[in-house]
RODO-333085 format. One record per residue (C-alpha): residue number from 0; residue in one letter; chain; x, y, z. Coordinates in nm, 4 decimals. Layout:
# residues N
SITE NUM A A X Y Z
...
***
This chain:
# residues 56
SITE 0 X A 8.3407 10.4401 11.1327
SITE 1 X A 8.5089 10.7803 11.1518
SITE 2 X A 8.3290 11.1087 11.0971
SITE 3 X A 8.4085 11.3237 10.7929
SITE 4 X A 8.4163 11.7005 10.7552
SITE 5 X A 8.2704 11.8454 10.4361
SITE 6 X A 8.3741 12.1511 10.2373
SITE 7 X A 8.1089 12.3448 10.4326
SITE 8 X A 8.3679 12.3687 10.7137
SITE 9 X A 8.4416 12.7292 10.8117
SITE 10 X A 8.7626 12.6375 10.9991
SITE 11 X A 8.6345 12.7702 11.3312
SITE 12 X A 8.7936 12.4896 11.5352
SITE 13 X A 8.4835 12.4154 11.7439
SITE 14 X A 8.4967 12.0475 11.6448
SITE 15 X A 8.8596 12.0088 11.7493
SITE 16 X A 8.7784 12.1622 12.0871
SITE 17 X A 8.5028 11.9055 12.1492
SITE 18 X A 8.6929 11.5936 12.0379
SITE 19 X A 8.7861 11.3854 12.3445
SITE 20 X A 9.0637 11.1949 12.1632
SITE 21 X A 9.2189 11.4839 11.9658
SITE 22 X A 9.1361 11.3210 11.6313
SITE 23 X A 9.0653 11.6512 11.4558
SITE 24 X A 9.3256 11.8917 11.3255
SITE 25 X A 9.3474 12.1861 11.0908
SITE 26 X A 9.3950 12.0769 10.7327
SITE 27 X A 9.4270 12.2600 10.4024
SITE 28 X A 9.1280 12.4949 10.4007
SITE 29 X A 8.9202 12.2921 10.6467
SITE 30 X A 8.9576 12.0708 10.9505
SITE 31 X A 9.0138 11.6956 10.9032
SITE 32 X A 8.9420 11.3843 11.1087
SITE 33 X A 9.2136 11.1239 11.1687
SITE 34 X A 9.0182 10.8024 11.1097
SITE 35 X A 9.2695 10.5993 11.3119
SITE 36 X A 9.2076 10.8093 11.6239
SITE 37 X A 8.8325 10.8764 11.5838
SITE 38 X A 8.6121 10.6792 11.8251
SITE 39 X A 8.2882 10.7818 11.6473
SITE 40 X A 8.1398 10.9467 11.9558
SITE 41 X A 7.9664 11.2281 11.7656
SITE 42 X A 8.0865 11.5098 11.9910
SITE 43 X A 8.2363 11.6955 11.6951
SITE 44 X A 7.9142 11.6703 11.4961
SITE 45 X A 7.7184 11.8192 11.7858
SITE 46 X A 7.9770 12.0965 11.8241
SITE 47 X A 7.9870 12.2076 11.4587
SITE 48 X A 7.7946 12.5335 11.4143
SITE 49 X A 7.7431 12.4840 11.0394
SITE 50 X A 7.6630 12.1096 11.0294
SITE 51 X A 7.9716 12.0227 10.8234
SITE 52 X A 8.0390 11.6911 11.0012
SITE 53 X A 7.8671 11.3609 10.9290
SITE 54 X A 7.9189 10.9872 10.9483
SITE 55 X A 8.1449 10.8518 10.6748
***
């Protein structure tokens, strides 16, 4: 199941930099995860400095 990014996102881009399959992109006010590309590896969650990413 894909990860989700909450409204706590500060749009720093750290999660996108850690994603091995480029499933994260800048959305409207926060970054978003493309569920079709996400391989649920957790790299983005580990890379988020504010803990805004969790399992869906």
